[in-house]
Backbone as JSON Lines, residues from 0, in Angstrom:
{"i":0,"aa":"M","n":[8.45,15.93,-13.62],"ca":[8.76,16.48,-12.13],"c":[9.72,17.74,-11.29]}
{"i":1,"aa":"G","n":[10.45,17.53,-12.89],"ca":[11.83,17.78,-12.67],"c":[11.73,19.65,-13.3]}
{"i":2,"aa":"L","n":[10.38,20.25,-13.21],"ca":[10.23,21.37,-13.32],"c":[10.36,22.27,-12.82]}
{"i":3,"aa":"R","n":[9.59,21.54,-11.03],"ca":[9.34,22.45,-10.2],"c":[9.48,21.04,-9.3]}
{"i":4,"aa":"P","n":[10.89,20.84,-8.6],"ca":[11.64,20.21,-8.12],"c":[11.38,20.65,-6.57]}
{"i":5,"aa":"I","n":[10.76,19.72,-5.14],"ca":[10.95,20.27,-3.89],"c":[12.13,20.69,-3.83]}
{"i":6,"aa":"L","n":[13.33,20.63,-3.68],"ca":[15.01,20.68,-3.43],"c":[15.44,21.3,-5.15]}
{"i":7,"aa":"D","n":[15.32,22.48,-4.93],"ca":[16.2,23.24,-6.21],"c":[18.02,23.23,-6.21]}
{"i":8,"aa":"S","n":[18.09,23.24,-7.01],"ca":[19.63,23.97,-7.06],"c":[19.4,25.06,-8.25]}
{"i":9,"aa":"Y","n":[20.21,26.35,-8.46],"ca":[20.19,26.94,-9.65],"c":[21.47,27.62,-9.09]}
{"i":10,"aa":"V","n":[21.84,28.65,-10.18],"ca":[22.86,29.89,-9.94],"c":[22.3,31.13,-9.9]}
{"i":11,"aa":"P","n":[22.61,31.22,-8.58],"ca":[22.39,32.82,-7.97],"c":[21.72,33.61,-8.58]}
{"i":12,"aa":"K","n":[22.57,33.62,-9.88],"ca":[22.59,35.0,-11.01],"c":[21.87,34.49,-11.87]}
{"i":13,"aa":"E","n":[21.16,33.62,-11.95],"ca":[20.72,33.25,-13.24],"c":[19.09,33.54,-13.11]}
{"i":14,"aa":"Q","n":[18.34,34.43,-14.12],"ca":[17.22,35.34,-14.28],"c":[15.82,33.8,-13.82]}
{"i":15,"aa":"E","n":[14.77,34.26,-13.27],"ca":[14.12,33.0,-13.36],"c":[13.44,32.77,-14.98]}
{"i":16,"aa":"A","n":[12.93,33.97,-15.21],"ca":[12.39,33.64,-16.66],"c":[13.71,32.7,-17.57]}
{"i":17,"aa":"E","n":[14.34,33.18,-17.54],"ca":[15.82,31.77,-18.21],"c":[15.69,30.34,-17.69]}
{"i":18,"aa":"R","n":[15.18,30.45,-15.91],"ca":[15.91,29.26,-15.55],"c":[14.14,28.29,-16.14]}
{"i":19,"aa":"K","n":[13.86,28.67,-16.12],"ca":[12.13,28.55,-16.55],"c":[12.23,28.73,-18.19]}
{"i":20,"aa":"Q","n":[12.75,28.78,-19.37],"ca":[12.73,28.31,-20.2],"c":[13.39,27.32,-20.55]}
{"i":21,"aa":"Q","n":[14.71,27.23,-20.01],"ca":[15.38,25.94,-19.53],"c":[14.86,24.7,-19.03]}
{"i":22,"aa":"R","n":[14.07,24.63,-18.15],"ca":[13.5,23.21,-17.69],"c":[12.47,23.3,-18.8]}
{"i":23,"aa":"L","n":[11.44,24.3,-19.7],"ca":[10.29,23.82,-20.4],"c":[11.61,23.2,-21.46]}
{"i":24,"aa":"R","n":[12.52,23.59,-22.23],"ca":[13.09,23.61,-23.18],"c":[13.62,21.43,-23.04]}
{"i":25,"aa":"R","n":[14.19,21.34,-21.59],"ca":[14.14,20.08,-21.32],"c":[13.37,19.12,-21.36]}
{"i":26,"aa":"F","n":[12.21,19.73,-20.42],"ca":[10.66,18.48,-20.88],"c":[10.19,18.73,-22.27]}
{"i":27,"aa":"G","n":[10.43,20.08,-22.87],"ca":[9.69,19.45,-24.28],"c":[10.4,18.3,-24.97]}
{"i":28,"aa":"E","n":[12.16,17.94,-24.32],"ca":[12.63,17.28,-25.46],"c":[11.97,15.82,-24.55]}
{"i":29,"aa":"A","n":[11.8,15.84,-23.44],"ca":[12.13,14.4,-23.03],"c":[10.16,13.9,-23.84]}
{"i":30,"aa":"F","n":[9.29,15.18,-23.53],"ca":[7.78,14.71,-23.84],"c":[7.88,14.55,-25.23]}
{"i":31,"aa":"D","n":[8.16,15.15,-26.32],"ca":[8.16,15.05,-27.19],"c":[8.94,13.44,-27.34]}
{"i":32,"aa":"A","n":[10.29,12.69,-27.06],"ca":[10.86,11.61,-26.85],"c":[9.7,10.85,-26.75]}
{"i":33,"aa":"F","n":[8.74,10.58,-25.91],"ca":[8.28,10.12,-25.01],"c":[6.36,9.58,-25.87]}
{"i":34,"aa":"T","n":[6.27,11.02,-26.03],"ca":[5.39,10.52,-26.7],"c":[5.16,10.13,-28.37]}
{"i":35,"aa":"R","n":[6.21,10.91,-28.74],"ca":[6.68,9.95,-30.51],"c":[7.32,7.99,-30.0]}
{"i":36,"aa":"A","n":[7.58,7.82,-28.92],"ca":[7.36,6.34,-29.1],"c":[6.54,5.9,-28.02]}
{"i":37,"aa":"V","n":[5.39,6.35,-27.95],"ca":[4.15,5.45,-26.84],"c":[3.41,5.57,-28.76]}
{"i":38,"aa":"I","n":[3.32,6.82,-29.48],"ca":[2.61,7.24,-31.21],"c":[3.04,5.53,-31.66]}
{"i":39,"aa":"K","n":[4.95,5.73,-31.52],"ca":[4.93,4.71,-33.18],"c":[5.14,4.11,-32.38]}
{"i":40,"aa":"N","n":[4.66,3.25,-31.17],"ca":[4.22,1.52,-30.37],"c":[2.9,0.88,-30.46]}
{"i":41,"aa":"R","n":[2.52,2.28,-30.54],"ca":[0.78,1.84,-30.35],"c":[0.3,0.55,-31.05]}
{"i":42,"aa":"P","n":[0.66,-0.18,-32.02],"ca":[0.09,-1.17,-32.42],"c":[0.58,-2.03,-32.02]}
{"i":43,"aa":"F","n":[1.32,-2.01,-30.9],"ca":[2.22,-2.83,-29.97],"c":[1.26,-3.26,-28.97]}
{"i":44,"aa":"Y","n":[0.7,-2.51,-28.21],"ca":[-0.02,-1.75,-26.89],"c":[-1.19,-2.93,-26.58]}
{"i":45,"aa":"P","n":[-1.47,-2.98,-25.78],"ca":[-2.82,-2.68,-25.57],"c":[-3.85,-1.84,-25.32]}
{"i":46,"aa":"T","n":[-4.71,-2.07,-24.94],"ca":[-5.63,-0.9,-25.28],"c":[-5.41,0.09,-23.8]}
{"i":47,"aa":"D","n":[-5.54,-0.83,-22.9],"ca":[-5.52,-0.25,-21.42],"c":[-4.0,0.53,-21.06]}
{"i":48,"aa":"V","n":[-2.89,-0.96,-21.74],"ca":[-1.48,0.12,-21.7],"c":[-1.81,1.05,-22.44]}
{"i":49,"aa":"Y","n":[-2.37,1.66,-23.52],"ca":[-2.45,2.76,-23.99],"c":[-3.08,3.95,-24.09]}
{"i":50,"aa":"E","n":[-3.89,3.36,-23.37],"ca":[-5.17,4.99,-22.32],"c":[-4.02,5.22,-21.28]}
{"i":51,"aa":"Q","n":[-3.41,4.27,-21.18],"ca":[-2.75,5.22,-19.46],"c":[-1.72,5.66,-19.82]}
{"i":52,"aa":"L","n":[-1.15,5.27,-21.19],"ca":[0.25,6.52,-20.82],"c":[-0.45,7.3,-22.11]}
{"i":53,"aa":"L","n":[-1.14,7.57,-22.28],"ca":[-2.17,8.94,-23.01],"c":[-2.58,9.87,-21.96]}
{"i":54,"aa":"G","n":[-2.93,8.92,-20.34],"ca":[-3.24,10.01,-19.19],"c":[-1.71,10.29,-18.85]}
{"i":55,"aa":"L","n":[-0.74,9.58,-18.38],"ca":[0.39,9.99,-18.07],"c":[0.89,11.2,-18.77]}
{"i":56,"aa":"R","n":[0.67,11.3,-20.25],"ca":[0.91,12.0,-21.07],"c":[0.13,13.41,-20.93]}
{"i":57,"aa":"S","n":[-1.3,13.39,-20.75],"ca":[-1.99,14.84,-20.27],"c":[-1.97,15.4,-19.12]}
{"i":58,"aa":"L","n":[-1.45,14.3,-18.13],"ca":[-1.34,14.85,-16.58],"c":[0.96,15.8,-16.56]}
{"i":59,"aa":"A","n":[1.93,15.21,-17.37],"ca":[2.65,15.41,-17.87],"c":[2.08,16.95,-18.71]}
{"i":60,"aa":"I","n":[1.42,17.46,-18.95],"ca":[0.88,18.22,-19.87],"c":[0.64,19.55,-18.78]}
{"i":61,"aa":"E","n":[-0.28,19.04,-17.55],"ca":[-1.21,19.6,-17.07],"c":[0.91,20.33,-16.33]}
{"i":62,"aa":"E","n":[1.05,19.13,-15.98],"ca":[2.29,20.02,-15.07],"c":[2.77,21.22,-15.17]}
{"i":63,"aa":"A","n":[3.54,20.88,-17.05],"ca":[4.06,22.31,-17.87],"c":[3.75,23.64,-17.77]}
{"i":64,"aa":"V","n":[1.55,22.94,-18.11],"ca":[1.38,24.47,-18.06],"c":[0.78,25.04,-16.69]}
{"i":65,"aa":"D","n":[0.74,24.52,-15.81],"ca":[0.51,25.25,-14.8],"c":[2.34,25.64,-14.02]}
{"i":66,"aa":"Y","n":[3.07,25.14,-14.83],"ca":[4.7,25.65,-15.13],"c":[4.93,27.05,-14.99]}
{"i":67,"aa":"Q","n":[4.38,26.65,-16.46],"ca":[4.33,27.84,-16.99],"c":[4.06,28.91,-16.78]}
{"i":68,"aa":"W","n":[3.2,28.76,-16.55],"ca":[2.18,29.79,-16.41],"c":[1.69,30.35,-14.86]}
{"i":69,"aa":"T","n":[2.32,30.12,-13.88],"ca":[3.0,30.51,-12.53],"c":[3.61,30.82,-12.45]}
{"i":70,"aa":"N","n":[4.29,32.07,-11.13],"ca":[5.11,32.54,-10.84],"c":[4.99,31.78,-9.17]}
{"i":71,"aa":"P","n":[6.34,31.1,-8.77],"ca":[6.36,30.93,-7.54],"c":[6.68,32.3,-6.2]}
{"i":72,"aa":"D","n":[7.45,33.01,-7.41],"ca":[7.88,34.32,-6.3],"c":[6.5,35.57,-6.17]}
{"i":73,"aa":"D","n":[5.92,35.46,-6.77],"ca":[4.56,36.44,-6.85],"c":[3.87,36.35,-5.37]}
{"i":74,"aa":"K","n":[4.42,36.63,-4.34],"ca":[4.14,36.3,-3.29],"c":[3.16,38.0,-2.88]}
{"i":75,"aa":"A","n":[2.91,38.82,-4.09],"ca":[2.24,39.63,-3.55],"c":[0.47,39.3,-3.58]}
{"i":76,"aa":"S","n":[0.28,38.46,-4.51],"ca":[-1.02,37.9,-4.51],"c":[-0.99,36.6,-3.94]}
{"i":77,"aa":"K","n":[-0.12,36.03,-3.19],"ca":[0.22,34.68,-2.18],"c":[-0.45,33.74,-3.44]}
{"i":78,"aa":"R","n":[-0.04,33.33,-4.37],"ca":[0.07,32.35,-5.24],"c":[1.45,31.38,-4.86]}
{"i":79,"aa":"A","n":[2.39,31.87,-4.43],"ca":[3.32,30.81,-3.55],"c":[2.83,29.55,-3.07]}
{"i":80,"aa":"P","n":[2.3,29.1,-2.21],"ca":[1.78,28.78,-1.59],"c":[0.63,28.01,-2.08]}
{"i":81,"aa":"E","n":[-0.12,28.09,-3.25],"ca":[-0.89,27.4,-4.44],"c":[0.18,26.78,-5.24]}
{"i":82,"aa":"Y","n":[0.7,27.4,-5.42],"ca":[2.03,27.53,-6.11],"c":[2.76,25.78,-6.21]}
{"i":83,"aa":"W","n":[2.66,25.87,-4.68],"ca":[3.43,24.42,-4.75],"c":[2.4,23.93,-4.16]}
{"i":84,"aa":"E","n":[1.17,24.03,-3.54],"ca":[0.54,22.78,-3.35],"c":[-0.03,21.74,-4.76]}
{"i":85,"aa":"K","n":[-0.06,22.77,-5.33],"ca":[-0.6,22.33,-7.22],"c":[0.38,21.38,-7.33]}
{"i":86,"aa":"A","n":[2.0,21.82,-7.16],"ca":[2.97,20.63,-8.05],"c":[3.0,19.61,-7.05]}
{"i":87,"aa":"H","n":[2.63,19.65,-5.93],"ca":[2.57,18.63,-5.01],"c":[1.86,17.43,-5.68]}
{"i":88,"aa":"Q","n":[0.07,18.39,-5.83],"ca":[-0.77,17.2,-6.29],"c":[-0.45,17.1,-7.45]}
{"i":89,"aa":"N","n":[0.47,17.62,-8.53],"ca":[0.7,17.01,-9.97],"c":[1.63,16.09,-9.79]}
{"i":90,"aa":"A","n":[2.38,16.21,-9.05],"ca":[2.76,14.83,-8.99],"c":[2.63,13.48,-8.23]}
{"i":91,"aa":"E","n":[1.99,13.38,-7.42],"ca":[1.4,12.8,-7.08],"c":[0.73,12.14,-7.84]}
{"i":92,"aa":"K","n":[0.1,12.88,-8.99],"ca":[-0.83,11.97,-9.5],"c":[-0.28,11.48,-11.3]}
{"i":93,"aa":"I","n":[1.25,12.45,-11.21],"ca":[2.16,11.03,-12.49],"c":[2.26,10.15,-11.31]}
{"i":94,"aa":"V","n":[3.23,10.07,-10.18],"ca":[3.66,9.02,-9.74],"c":[2.66,7.66,-9.46]}
{"i":95,"aa":"Q","n":[1.05,8.02,-9.21],"ca":[-0.28,7.16,-9.16],"c":[-0.23,6.64,-11.42]}
{"i":96,"aa":"K","n":[-0.26,7.2,-11.81],"ca":[-0.12,6.85,-12.64],"c":[1.08,5.65,-13.44]}
{"i":97,"aa":"V","n":[1.83,6.31,-13.31],"ca":[2.91,5.57,-13.35],"c":[2.83,3.88,-12.96]}
{"i":98,"aa":"D","n":[2.9,3.8,-11.62],"ca":[2.3,3.28,-10.9],"c":[1.43,2.12,-11.64]}
{"i":99,"aa":"E","n":[0.24,2.67,-11.83],"ca":[-0.53,1.88,-13.03],"c":[-0.3,1.05,-13.62]}
{"i":100,"aa":"I","n":[-0.12,2.34,-14.73],"ca":[0.99,1.47,-16.06],"c":[1.93,0.46,-15.91]}
{"i":101,"aa":"C","n":[2.73,0.6,-14.71],"ca":[3.63,-1.01,-14.28],"c":[2.8,-1.8,-14.16]}
{"i":102,"aa":"E","n":[2.07,-1.7,-13.19],"ca":[1.1,-3.38,-12.77],"c":[0.46,-3.14,-13.71]}
{"i":103,"aa":"L","n":[-0.14,-2.31,-14.85],"ca":[-0.79,-3.28,-15.76],"c":[-0.28,-4.15,-17.3]}
{"i":104,"aa":"I","n":[0.85,-4.03,-17.03],"ca":[2.69,-4.04,-18.16],"c":[2.75,-5.42,-16.72]}
{"i":105,"aa":"R","n":[3.13,-5.04,-16.1],"ca":[3.63,-6.42,-14.75],"c":[2.26,-7.85,-15.14]}
{"i":106,"aa":"K","n":[0.75,-7.52,-14.54],"ca":[-0.04,-8.66,-14.7],"c":[-0.07,-9.15,-16.35]}
{"i":107,"aa":"R","n":[0.26,-8.52,-17.66],"ca":[0.07,-8.71,-18.72],"c":[1.03,-9.99,-18.72]}
{"i":108,"aa":"I","n":[2.63,-9.49,-17.9],"ca":[3.73,-10.11,-18.43],"c":[3.46,-11.58,-17.5]}
{"i":109,"aa":"E","n":[2.75,-11.59,-15.99],"ca":[2.2,-12.88,-15.7],"c":[1.41,-13.73,-16.01]}
{"i":110,"aa":"A","n":[0.37,-13.27,-16.85],"ca":[-0.47,-14.02,-18.08],"c":[0.15,-14.74,-18.73]}
């Protein structure tokens, strides 16, 4: 969710393209580490937890693609409201998926 934070801070002279590339690089590093951990530990995850982790991975990809291919400053086409609405929807989906994964793990620990 760091790709499109609601409250953003940045260097005023920084170009949008440069900021976007830096954010995508940081996302890619975290995403790759997450993917490696999920794949490496696959034999130890119950099927339902593993499937939910893959679902979280898909949601992260969706957010990264949305971020990469849209522009919040594209006011001429009035895409900015759609851009932020999509960011909000993606964030809600990601948080919900993380909560579902936590609940699955919690139930397994309690059992």
